[in-house]
GUGULO-309357 format. One line per field, with one value per residue (C-alpha): residue number from 1; residue in three letters; x, y, z. Coordinates in steps of 0.05 Angstrom, whole numbers, always signed. Each point is the difference from the previous one (the first is absolute). Layout:
num	[NUM, ...]
residuo	[ALA, ...]
x	[X, ...]
y	[Y, ...]
z	[Z, ...]
This chain:
num	[1, 2, 3, 4, 5, 6, 7, 8, 9, 10, 11, 12, 13, 14, 15, 16, 17, 18, 19, 20, 21, 22, 23, 24, 25, 26, 27, 28, 29, 30, 31, 32, 33, 34, 35, 36, 37, 38, 39, 40, 41, 42, 43, 44, 45, 46, 47, 48, 49, 50, 51, 52, 53, 54, 55, 56, 57, 58, 59, 60, 61, 62, 63, 64, 65, 66, 67, 68, 69, 70, 71, 72, 73, 74, 75, 76, 77, 78, 79, 80, 81, 82, 83, 84, 85, 86, 87, 88, 89, 90, 91, 92, 93, 94, 95, 96, 97, 98, 99, 100, 101, 102, 103, 104, 105, 106, 107, 108, 109, 110, 111, 112, 113, 114, 115, 116, 117, 118, 119, 120, 121, 122, 123, 124, 125, 126, 127, 128, 129, 130, 131, 132, 133, 134, 135, 136, 137, 138, 139, 140, 141, 142, 143, 144, 145, 146, 147, 148, 149, 150, 151, 152, 153, 154, 155, 156, 157, 158, 159, 160, 161, 162, 163, 164, 165, 166, 167, 168, 169, 170, 171, 172, 173, 174, 175, 176, 177, 178, 179, 180, 181, 182, 183, 184, 185, 186, 187, 188, 189, 190, 191, 192, 193, 194, 195, 196, 197, 198, 199, 200, 201, 202, 203, 204, 205, 206, 207, 208, 209, 210, 211, 212, 213, 214, 215, 216, 217, 218, 219, 220, 221, 222, 223, 224, 225, 226, 227, 228, 229, 230, 231, 232, 233, 234, 235, 236, 237, 238, 239, 240, 241, 242, 243, 244, 245, 246, 247, 248, 249, 250, 251, 252, 253, 254, 255, 256, 257, 258, 259, 260, 261, 262, 263, 264, 265, 266, 267, 268, 269, 270, 271, 272, 273, 274, 275, 276, 277, 278, 279, 280, 281, 282, 283, 284, 285, 286, 287, 288, 289, 290, 291, 292, 293, 294, 295, 296, 297, 298, 299, 300, 301, 302, 303, 304, 305, 306, 307, 308, 309, 310, 311, 312, 313, 314, 315, 316, 317, 318, 319, 320, 321, 322, 323, 324, 325, 326, 327, 328, 329, 330, 331, 332, 333, 334, 335, 336, 337, 338, 339, 340, 341, 342, 343, 344, 345, 346, 347, 348, 349, 350, 351, 352, 353, 354, 355, 356, 357, 358, 359, 360, 361, 362, 363, 364, 365, 366, 367, 368, 369, 370, 371, 372, 373, 374, 375, 376, 377, 378, 379, 380, 381, 382, 383, 384, 385, 386, 387, 388, 389, 390, 391, 392, 393, 394, 395, 396, 397, 398, 399, 400, 401, 402]
residuo	[MET, TYR, ALA, ILE, TYR, SER, LEU, ALA, ALA, LEU, MET, THR, SER, LEU, LEU, THR, LEU, THR, HIS, LYS, ARG, LYS, SER, LEU, LYS, ILE, PHE, ILE, ILE, LEU, SER, CYS, VAL, ILE, PRO, SER, SER, PHE, ALA, PHE, GLU, THR, GLN, VAL, SER, VAL, LEU, GLY, ILE, TYR, PHE, PHE, GLU, HIS, PHE, TYR, TRP, VAL, ALA, LEU, PRO, ILE, SER, ALA, ILE, PHE, ILE, VAL, LYS, LYS, GLY, ILE, PRO, LYS, LYS, LEU, LYS, ILE, VAL, ALA, ILE, ALA, ILE, LEU, ILE, TYR, PHE, ALA, TYR, VAL, LEU, SER, ALA, VAL, TYR, LEU, TYR, ASN, GLY, GLU, PRO, LYS, TYR, LEU, ILE, ARG, ASP, ILE, ARG, PRO, LEU, ILE, THR, LEU, THR, ALA, PRO, LEU, LEU, LEU, ILE, CYS, LEU, PHE, ARG, LYS, ILE, THR, LEU, SER, PRO, SER, GLU, ILE, ASP, LYS, ILE, ILE, VAL, ILE, SER, SER, THR, ALA, THR, ILE, ALA, THR, TYR, ILE, THR, ILE, LEU, LEU, GLY, ILE, LEU, SER, PHE, SER, ASN, ALA, PHE, TYR, ASP, ASP, GLU, ASN, ARG, TYR, ARG, TYR, PHE, GLY, ILE, CYS, THR, TYR, LEU, CYS, CYS, ALA, TYR, VAL, ILE, SER, THR, PHE, THR, ASN, PRO, ALA, THR, ASN, LYS, THR, ASN, LEU, ARG, ARG, LEU, ALA, ILE, THR, LEU, SER, LEU, VAL, VAL, VAL, LEU, ILE, SER, GLY, TYR, ARG, VAL, PHE, ILE, ILE, ALA, VAL, LEU, LEU, SER, VAL, VAL, MET, SER, ASN, ILE, LYS, ASN, PRO, ALA, THR, PHE, ILE, LYS, VAL, ALA, LEU, LEU, SER, ILE, ALA, MET, LEU, PHE, THR, GLY, VAL, GLN, ILE, ALA, ILE, ASN, LEU, GLY, ILE, GLU, ARG, ILE, THR, SER, ALA, LEU, SER, LEU, SER, GLY, ILE, LEU, THR, GLN, LEU, THR, THR, ARG, PHE, SER, PRO, ALA, MET, ALA, HIS, ILE, ASN, ASN, TYR, GLU, PHE, SER, ASN, TYR, ILE, PHE, GLY, SER, GLY, LEU, GLY, THR, THR, PHE, LEU, ILE, PRO, TRP, PHE, ASP, TYR, GLN, ASN, LEU, ASP, THR, ARG, ASN, ASN, THR, VAL, ASP, SER, THR, TYR, ILE, THR, LEU, TYR, VAL, LYS, ILE, GLY, ILE, PHE, SER, ILE, ILE, TYR, ALA, LEU, ALA, LEU, LEU, ARG, LEU, ALA, SER, TYR, ASP, ALA, PRO, ASP, ARG, ALA, LYS, THR, ALA, SER, LEU, ILE, PHE, CYS, GLY, ILE, ILE, MET, LEU, THR, PHE, PRO, ILE, ALA, TYR, HIS, PRO, ALA, LEU, ALA, ILE, TYR, ILE, LEU, SER, PHE, TYR, LEU, MET, ASN, LYS, ARG, GLU, PRO, LEU, GLN, GLN, TRP, LYS, ILE, THR, ASN]
x	[+3717, -25, +60, -1, -70, +5, +70, -40, -50, +46, +40, -64, -21, +68, -24, -52, +56, +15, -57, -66, -42, +43, +2, -72, -4, +53, -24, -72, +28, +44, -43, -49, +42, +39, -43, -29, -54, -9, +42, +53, +6, +65, +31, -35, -12, +56, -33, -60, +36, -20, +58, -35, +1, +68, -10, -30, +68, +13, -60, -44, +47, +0, -72, -5, +41, -51, -55, +37, +10, -68, -47, -53, -59, -66, -28, +42, +12, -43, +59, +49, -46, -7, +71, +14, -49, +30, +67, -25, -30, +72, +42, -52, +2, +79, -8, -66, +15, +40, -15, +47, +34, -9, -86, +6, +53, -38, -64, +35, -12, -66, +37, +43, -61, -24, +66, +31, -64, -2, +83, -10, -58, +45, +59, -24, -59, +32, +1, -46, +2, -38, -51, +43, +62, -55, -20, +63, +25, -63, +20, +65, -20, -65, +42, +52, -55, -40, +70, +20, -70, -1, +67, -24, -62, +43, +42, +62, +8, -19, -9, +26, -55, -65, -50, +29, +41, -76, -66, +17, +34, -61, +14, +41, -6, +50, +32, -28, -74, -3, +27, -41, -65, +11, +6, -65, -27, +27, -23, -66, -16, +36, -44, +57, +42, +25, -8, +57, +24, +57, -51, -51, +61, +17, -71, -9, +57, -9, -69, +39, +50, -64, -32, +56, +13, -50, -21, -71, -12, +50, -37, -61, +17, +17, -50, -45, +37, -4, -70, -33, +39, -22, -76, -11, +33, -51, +50, +58, -36, -36, +75, +33, -57, +6, +61, +5, -60, +50, +59, -28, -35, +61, +40, -58, +14, +60, -1, -46, +37, +67, -40, +29, -50, +19, -43, -50, -19, -17, -50, -57, -19, +11, +71, +16, -21, +34, +64, -1, -19, +60, +43, -24, -5, +77, -22, -66, +40, +27, -59, -44, +52, +1, -13, -27, +64, +20, -60, +34, +66, +11, +47, +71, +51, +36, -69, -10, -47, -5, +0, -5, -7, +76, +24, +1, +39, +54, -25, +17, -78, +0, -17, +0, -59, -73, -25, -25, +31, -65, -1, +78, +9, -62, +30, +71, -31, -75, -38, +63, +2, -63, +50, +59, -54, -25, +69, +14, -51, +9, +79, -34, -38, +36, -3, -51, -57, -64, -17, +72, +3, -65, +26, +56, -38, -47, +65, +42, -62, -13, +64, +9, -61, +36, +73, +55, +20, +32, +58, +10, +61, -25, -60, +49, +5, -80, +6, +55, -21, -80, +28, +37, -55, -50, +33, -36, +43, +63, +14, -65, +2, +67, +31, +56, +37, +31]
y	[+18, -13, +32, +51, +23, -11, +41, +57, +4, -1, +63, +40, -22, +43, +58, +14, +21, +61, +3, -33, +30, -19, -73, -1, -2, -37, -54, -15, +7, -49, -45, +4, +3, -65, -57, -35, -41, -77, -17, +38, -22, -28, +66, +44, -44, -51, -35, +41, +67, +45, +46, +70, -18, +4, +76, -9, -20, +80, +29, -38, +11, +71, -10, -45, +58, +56, -46, +0, +66, +28, -67, -5, +33, -30, -21, -49, -27, -53, -29, +3, -45, -48, -1, -18, -54, -31, +3, -35, -61, +1, -12, -54, -30, +0, -33, -54, -14, -57, -8, +22, +70, +25, +4, +33, +51, +10, +22, +60, +33, +26, +31, +39, +19, +41, +27, +26, +40, +35, +11, +27, +55, +14, +17, +41, +32, +70, -14, +21, -14, +43, -26, +7, -35, -59, -2, -2, -59, -39, +14, -29, -63, -17, +7, -42, -57, +7, -10, -67, -21, +3, -40, -49, -5, +6, -62, +44, -26, -67, -42, -70, -10, -24, +42, +69, -14, -26, +3, +62, +39, +44, +40, +43, +9, +34, +57, +47, -11, +9, +73, +7, -19, +43, +51, -11, +1, +60, +34, -21, +25, +61, +61, +46, -40, +47, -27, +11, -43, -36, -25, -23, -37, -29, -22, -34, -38, -10, -36, -40, -26, -28, -31, -37, -24, -47, -15, +6, +23, +58, +29, +0, +12, +67, +15, -17, +49, +62, -12, -20, +64, +52, -24, +72, +34, -13, +23, -35, -61, -5, -1, -43, -57, +12, -9, -58, -33, +9, -26, -65, -10, +7, -49, -44, +0, -15, -62, -27, +14, -33, -57, +19, -58, +34, +56, -24, -55, +59, +32, -42, +3, -76, +2, +57, -41, -64, +40, +39, -72, -33, +59, +4, -76, -7, +48, -38, -61, +33, +33, -58, -40, +69, -6, +53, +33, +0, +37, +65, -9, -36, -52, +44, +22, -47, -44, -18, -12, -53, +16, -58, +37, +36, -67, +7, +65, -41, +40, -13, -26, +29, +70, +53, +34, -13, +48, +49, +40, +0, -75, -24, +56, -33, -65, +22, +52, -14, +65, +46, +1, +46, +49, -9, +13, +59, +29, -19, +38, +62, +5, -7, +59, +43, +70, +2, +37, -29, -20, -37, -22, -44, -24, -18, -44, -24, -22, -33, -31, -38, -9, -47, -45, -44, +31, -10, +70, +1, -52, +42, +52, +50, +20, +48, +41, +1, +30, +50, +25, +6, +39, +45, +9, +17, +34, +64, +28, -38, +31, +12, -71, -7, +36, +24, +66, +43]
z	[-2231, +69, +31, -45, +6, +79, -1, -39, +54, +51, -27, -12, +76, +12, -36, +54, +39, -37, -51, +27, -63, -49, +29, +9, -76, -22, +59, -38, -67, +16, +24, -57, -59, +14, -21, +57, -29, +33, -61, +23, +74, -1, -19, +35, +75, +33, +68, -12, +8, -66, -27, +27, +62, +13, -5, +75, +28, +4, -7, +59, +50, +0, -5, +69, +36, -23, +34, +58, +8, -27, +2, -47, -23, +56, -77, -9, +67, -19, -55, +66, +38, -58, -1, +67, -8, -60, +35, +64, -47, -36, +70, +21, -65, +6, +76, -24, -77, -17, -72, -60, +11, -69, +10, +70, -34, -54, +47, +25, -62, +24, +59, -56, -38, +63, +18, -67, -24, +69, +3, -71, +17, +64, -50, -61, +50, -16, -71, -51, -79, -47, -45, -58, +34, +18, -74, -24, +44, -31, -60, -3, +44, -41, -64, +26, +17, -61, -34, +39, -12, -73, -7, +37, -39, -64, +22, +2, +77, +21, +62, +11, +48, -55, +53, -21, -59, -41, +51, +33, -55, -11, +67, +39, +73, +32, +46, -40, +9, +61, -14, -59, +42, +57, -62, -36, +67, +22, -69, -3, +77, -7, -24, -1, -49, -58, -72, -30, -61, +45, +52, -57, -22, +66, +11, -69, +17, +69, -19, -52, +52, +45, -57, -27, +78, -22, +76, -2, +69, -2, -68, +30, +73, -41, -33, +55, +47, -41, -27, +74, +26, -47, +2, +38, -63, -58, -53, +24, +16, -73, -31, +41, -4, -80, +4, +48, -49, -60, +36, +27, -68, -38, +50, -7, -76, +4, +39, -37, -67, +28, +36, +75, +39, +65, -20, -40, +48, +51, -53, +40, +82, -3, -29, +53, +55, -33, +5, +73, +32, -36, +25, +78, +1, +28, +60, +10, +10, +63, +25, -6, +47, +58, +69, +40, +20, -81, -20, +50, -11, -63, -16, +7, -46, -40, -12, -81, -58, -43, -68, -49, -65, +17, -21, -73, +8, +40, +54, +74, +11, +75, -8, +58, -27, -41, -41, +53, +54, +50, -7, +1, +56, +43, +1, +16, +58, +12, +10, +14, -86, +16, +28, -54, -49, +30, +5, -71, -30, +48, -26, -70, +1, +51, -8, -61, -9, +9, -72, -10, +66, -11, -69, +27, +52, -51, -39, +52, +37, -70, -11, +66, -23, -46, +4, +62, -9, +70, -33, -52, +2, -52, +43, +28, -60, -4, +67, -4, -62, +13, +56, -35, -58, +50, +70, +16, +57, +4, +69, +34, +40, +17, +61, -39, +31, -57]
């Protein structure tokens, strides 16, 4: 299936040469409707390359040529700086690293995480999707995701890995989750949003997709971002605050009824601290043995963390990440991880109105606390879709001669 999905993405990429607008819509829908939760990883990913990334083979060189000719907006200069710094770490690691090559190769992912969204923004800088077009994309993608989730929940689809087939059947976290997070944030921070029936359906489906992801940090981050960004708008603030409380209450009740230990154990402060201590302990094993230079420059790319609880899933207990973007990158590139994080936040909020920008910054800032988002290819879908949903004047900041 991976070959078929990848071929579809590549053909969609070729379409950018003649029909860029159509190519964009097909790319987003294709990326989101194909089942992509971790349970389907072997079907949608090979050697860490996801099927939708084959869209980049044709599309991104076009953008690279544009950047060489026109440059990038001043507000995205920090992204270029972060890319150069990380690339320097890659080059130094190629010369100095003497461990297993696969761990070094995996650490190239954060470089792609910054580069791909930047080039996608350049590629589609002149394209503006109407609200109804965006709503239709959301409805199609969300419906496919929810349908897949239902088939898993009912046991129609099963997996050889007990971790997914039994313990995590209740949740579905895929590429569409990122798209729906961007849509929920954009909808509740855009005062000009038209309340059509299509939009009501789209927002309802999006909230369901976010909820069934089962990822506490994503659910909390979405809700907090829309609540905190609407503090100065009392009517909207009350509405989203009540909605957030209802969603959290529903999620907790479902967890209690299903006996989902990973959620019920986090309903107390001691439970939360225990989980965080356990998750971050592999990184602290490195930091506790640091010399002065490591505090500045990190341990370098290719550094791995011992995750003993991966053993029962028959996974490699040496992993490239811990459950935090900030801590993972600090261990690898030291204080330069600050520049990387700022660049990622800039990309995730580029050209958006103030309220939407604030919400996206809060969302991504929270996510990076307990999720290694720099290593997740689907972040490009969030950044691209959020940009398309919120950009104000597509050509204002580009040095383009019409």
